[in-house]
Every structure is written in C-alpha cells, then in structure tokens.
C-alpha positions in Angstrom: 14.8 -34.8 4.3 11.9 -35.7 6.4 8.5 -34.0 6.1 8.8 -31.9 9.4 12.0 -30.3 8.2 10.7 -29.7 4.8 7.5 -28.1 6.2 9.4 -26.0 8.6 11.8 -24.7 5.8 8.7 -23.9 3.6 7.0 -22.1 6.5 10.0 -20.0 7.3 10.4 -19.0 3.5 6.7 -18.0 3.5 7.0 -15.9 6.6 10.0 -14.1 5.2 8.1 -13.5 1.8 5.3 -11.7 3.7 7.6 -9.9 6.1 7.3 -6.6 4.1 10.1 -4.1 3.3 13.2 -4.1 5.5 13.1 -1.6 8.4 16.2 0.2 7.1 14.6 0.8 3.8 11.3 2.1 5.1 12.9 4.5 7.7 14.2 6.8 5.0 10.5 8.1 4.5 10.4 8.9 8.3 10.3 12.5 9.5 8.8 15.9 8.9 8.9 17.1 5.4 8.1 20.8 4.3 7.3 22.0 0.9 10.1 23.4 -1.2 7.7 26.1 -2.4 6.4 28.0 0.6 3.9 29.8 -1.6 2.6 26.4 -3.0 -1.1 25.9 -3.4 -1.3 22.1 -2.5 0.4 20.1 0.1 2.8 22.1 2.4 3.8 19.7 5.0 4.0 15.9 5.7 4.8 14.2 8.8 5.6 10.5 8.2 5.8 8.0 11.0 7.3 4.6 10.4 6.9 1.8 13.0 8.1 -1.4 11.5 5.9 -2.1 8.3 3.2 0.3 9.7 3.3 3.9 8.1 1.0 6.8 9.0 1.2 10.0 7.1 -0.2 13.3 8.5 -0.7 16.0 5.8 -1.3 19.7 5.8 -2.4 21.7 2.7 -2.3 25.3 1.7 -5.2 27.5 3.1 -5.5 31.2 3.7 -3.8 32.1 6.8 -2.6 28.8 8.3 -2.3 25.3 6.7 -5.3 23.2 6.7 -4.9 19.9 8.7 -6.0 16.9 6.5 -5.4 14.5 9.3 -3.5 11.2 9.4 -4.0 8.2 7.2 -2.4 4.8 6.8 0.2 4.5 4.0 1.1 1.5 2.0 4.3 0.7 0.4 4.7 0.2 -3.4 7.6 -1.4 -5.1 8.6 -1.0 -8.6 7.7 -4.6 -9.6 5.3 -7.2 -8.7 8.0 -9.8 -7.9 7.9 -11.1 -4.3 11.6 -10.8 -4.0 11.6 -7.1 -4.6 11.1 -5.7 -1.2 12.5 -2.2 -1.8 9.8 0.4 -1.3 9.9 3.0 -4.0 6.8 4.9 -3.0 3.9 5.2 -0.5 0.2 5.3 -1.4 -2.0 7.3 1.0 -5.8 7.7 0.7 -7.6 10.6 2.5 -11.5 10.6 2.8 -12.4 14.3 3.3 -16.0 15.5 3.7 -15.9 17.1 0.3 -13.3 15.0 -1.7 -11.2 11.9 -1.8 -7.4 12.5 -2.1 -4.8 9.9 -3.2 -1.2 10.8 -2.5 1.7 9.0 -4.3 4.8 9.9 -2.4 8.3 9.0 -3.7 11.7 9.5 -2.3 14.8 9.9 -4.4 18.0 10.8 -2.5 16.9 13.5 0.0 14.1 14.9 -2.1 10.5 13.6 -1.4 8.0 14.2 -4.2 4.2 13.9 -3.7 1.5 13.7 -6.4 -2.0 14.4 -5.1 -4.9 13.3 -7.1 -8.3 14.9 -5.9 -11.8 13.7 -6.8 -14.6 15.9 -5.5 -17.5 14.1 -3.8 -19.7 17.0 -3.1 -22.0 18.7 -5.3 -19.8 21.6 -6.2 -19.2 20.4 -9.8 -15.6 21.2 -9.4 -13.2 19.6 -11.9 -11.0 16.7 -10.4 -7.3 17.5 -10.5 -3.7 16.5 -9.9 -0.9 18.5 -8.5 2.7 17.8 -7.5 5.0 19.1 -4.8 8.6 18.7 -3.7 9.6 18.4 0.0 12.8 18.5 2.1 13.6 17.8 5.7 
C-alpha cells in the first residue's frame, strides 16, 4: 500500500472519529418538552432544536404568573463512556449564565421521558444556598 492511500485512509478514519453523534441518535432530543408537574417550582418547559451536531436548548422556569424565560444556550452531547467509538449521546449538558446565577442542566432521555437536573450556583450577593432540583418532561 503506498503512502498516499494509507494517508487518505487514516484521514478518513480521523474525520469519522470526530464527526460526532449520528443524526438519528441526536434527533430524539428534538422538540418541545413540558413539565410532567404543572405545579413544579423549577424548569417548566424546554425547547430543544437539533441541527446536525449543533443543539440549542431554550428553557423556561416557574415564576409567579407566567414562566420566566431563561433564554437559549448551546448544548453539548455526553456519552456514557470516554471511548471514541461510543457515539451514542446519553445526555446533554447546557450552561446558562444569568445576571444572578449560573445554571447547569443535565438533560437525559430514556424512552419518551426527558429528565433534567438543574444545578444552580448564585453569583449575586444574596447569600442564598446553591441547590439542585430535578424535573420530568414529556412531548
């Protein structure tokens, strides 16, 4: 095998290794997800938009009256192992920088139920305790 063919084959393997999750596996996160608990105190709605390997999550949390719009943020796929051959996304990580806090969302999908854990770290001078909460969502 000559060097050009070997180089081309190695280049193709490297491109495939960095291609990210297969589109069919990522599209399952796509759509509007509403809280299974309408009286919930945390997240109440998620809009997940998937475009190839790019994922944007728009989130709303419970507020008096109408839900508070947390805005949109880029999401990152997470697999269950570090191995390069595992391209199945098990979860999404999303970070929100708000004027008063940082929120990290860990979003997982099993069958038709989406679960989201929110970790909140307050960055203002309110001296509030950081906290974690969980919520379930459906289409």
